[in-house]
N, C-alpha and C positions, 0 to 999 in steps of 0.2 A: 569707293575704295576698291571694290572688286573689279570695276571697269578699268581703273587705272592699272591695277596689277595685271589684268589680262592684256591690256594694250602693251605693257612693258614686256610681257612674255612674247607677244607677237613681234614686236620690234627686235627682240633678241634673235629671233629665228628668221624673220623676213626682211630685216633691214629697217633703217630709219629714214629712208627717203620720203619726200612728200607723197609720192605715189603709193609706197608701201603703207604709210600711215593711213592714207585714205582707204585703202583696201582693208586694213585692219578694222577701221571704224565701220565699214560696210558689213564685214563679217559679224561684228558684235551686234549690229542692228538686226541681222538675221537671227542670231541666237537669242535676241531679246524680244522677238515677236510675241504678242500677247496670247496667241493660241498655244504656245509651248508651255508645258508644265515640267515634264521630265527632261525633254530634249531642249534644255535651256542653258543659260550661261553657267549655272551651277554644275550641270553635267560636263560642259567644256572644261571648267576648272578642275573637276574631279578626275577627268581622264588625263589631263596634263599632269596632275599630281601623281596619279598612278604611274604614268610614264617615268616620272622622277624615280619612283621606287624600282622600276624595271631597267634602269639606266645601263646596268652591266650586261643586259641581254640584247641591247640594241646596237646594230652596226652603223646606222646612219641617223643619228639623233634628229638632225634638222628635218630630214624627210618625214620621219615618223611624227614629229611634232606638227609639221604642216598638215599631214593627213588628219591628225586629231582636230585641227581647226576646221577642216573642210568636211569631215565625215558626216555631219548632220547639218551642214550649212543650208541645204534645202530640206525643209521638213513640212510636208503636207499630209502626213498620216498615211502614206502609201508605201509600205515596206517593199524594198527592192527598187522601186522607181525613184524614191527619194535619194537613196545612196548613189544610184547611177547618175541622177541629175547633179548631186553634190560632186561626184567625180568629174563630170563634164565642166562644172564651174571651176574646179581646181585647175583643170587642163587649160581653161581659157584665161584665168586670172594670173597664174604664176608667171607666165612669160612676159606679162605686162609690167612686172616689178623686178625683172632681172634674172629670173631662173631660166635655165635651158629647157628646151622641149623635152629632153630625156628626163630631167628632174621633175618636170610637171607631169609627165606620163607616169612616172613611178609613184608620185603622190596619188594620182588618180587611181592607179592599180590598188594601192593600199586602201583607199576609201572604199572601193568596190568589195574588198575582202570583208568589210563589216556587214555585208548582206548575210553571209552564212557563217562567219567567224571560223573558217576552215582553211587556214594557211597550209602551204606545203611544208613537209618536215624540215626542209633546209631554209625556210623563209623566216629568219630571225626577226626582221623588222615587222613582217606581217603578224607573227606570233605575238610580239609585244603590243602592237596596236589592238589586236583582238582581245588580248588579256586585259588591257587597260579599259577597253570599252565594256567588258563584262565584269569588271572588278566590283561593281555595285552589288552583284549577286552575293558577294562575300561580306556584305556590311553586317553590322550588329542588328539585332532584331528590330529596333526602332528605326534604324536607317533603311532596312529592307521594307518595312511597312510603309514608310514615307515614299519609297521608290514605287511600290505597287500602286499606291494611291495616285501618284503623279502620272504613271503610265496610263491608268484608267482615264484620267482627265484628258490626256493627249488623244485618246481614242473615244472621246465622248460621243462622236458621231456614229459609233458602232453600237447596235442594240446589245443589251446586257447578255442575253443568252448566246448570241453569236460571239461576243467578245470572250466570254468564259470558255467556250469550246475551243476557240482558236488559241487562246492563251494556254489552256491545258495541253494542247497539242505541241506548242512550242516548248513548254516546260518538260514534257515527257521526252521530247527529242533531245533536250539538253541532258537529262538524267541518263539516257541510253548511251551517252558518250563515255568512253573509258576515262577521260578527264575533261573537265570543263575548261581547263587552262592549258596553254601550250608551253609556257616557259617554266623552268624550275622555280623561279622566284614567285611567279603567279600561283603555281600550285601550292607552294609553302604558305603564301599569305592568305589565299582566298578559297582554296578548294573545299576544305572541310565545312566551313560556314556556308558556302554557296550550296553545297549538296543538302544541307539541313534546311536552308531557307527555301530552296526550290522544291524540295520534297514536301515540306509543310504546306506551301502554297498550292501545289498540285493536289494534295489530298483534300484541301478545303474546296478547291474548284470542282473536283470530281464529286464530292458529297453534295454540293449545292446544285449540280446538274444531274444528279441521280446516277452517276457512275462512280461508285465508291470502291472499286477494285484498285 
């Protein structure tokens, strides 16, 4: 059922030609790879649903939705490199199913923004994509705990102490931002819960690594 719903969403934005349908199935196969736990079809569905909630903030819905489909299309557990490879995939695939080079390049640009989640102040589409990607931070406590477990599984190849220190650095960087979310709707929906969740996780990580300040 989830697969059919996602394919319907893909066809709505990418078209229903045989080539487009084939590309949609290829993308779903990527999102369904067995080594993915958080970066899975569930994350794809969640980010698309978050974009539904941010609809009034988005200037070019089709472009942002396509960027959501591609933003973790390549996932090998290499932050930064994965997003750049995903952007390159979008730039290659989209012209094969009828999108212009300019449209493909814009999707690729949006995908690369998910490396640092730091869009320019006037980049409404980038802000919406980044907010949707981070919306899981504002989940309820059970949802956030499930997210952190899945992220750890995605980085199972990283030693525990190394993971904890790197994860703590990422969380501290998030909390140092004036706001975790860039759109008014994103801040209203997720900011408060996200700061509580991230703060709680960071305190736990610092205690377990001997840095409890």
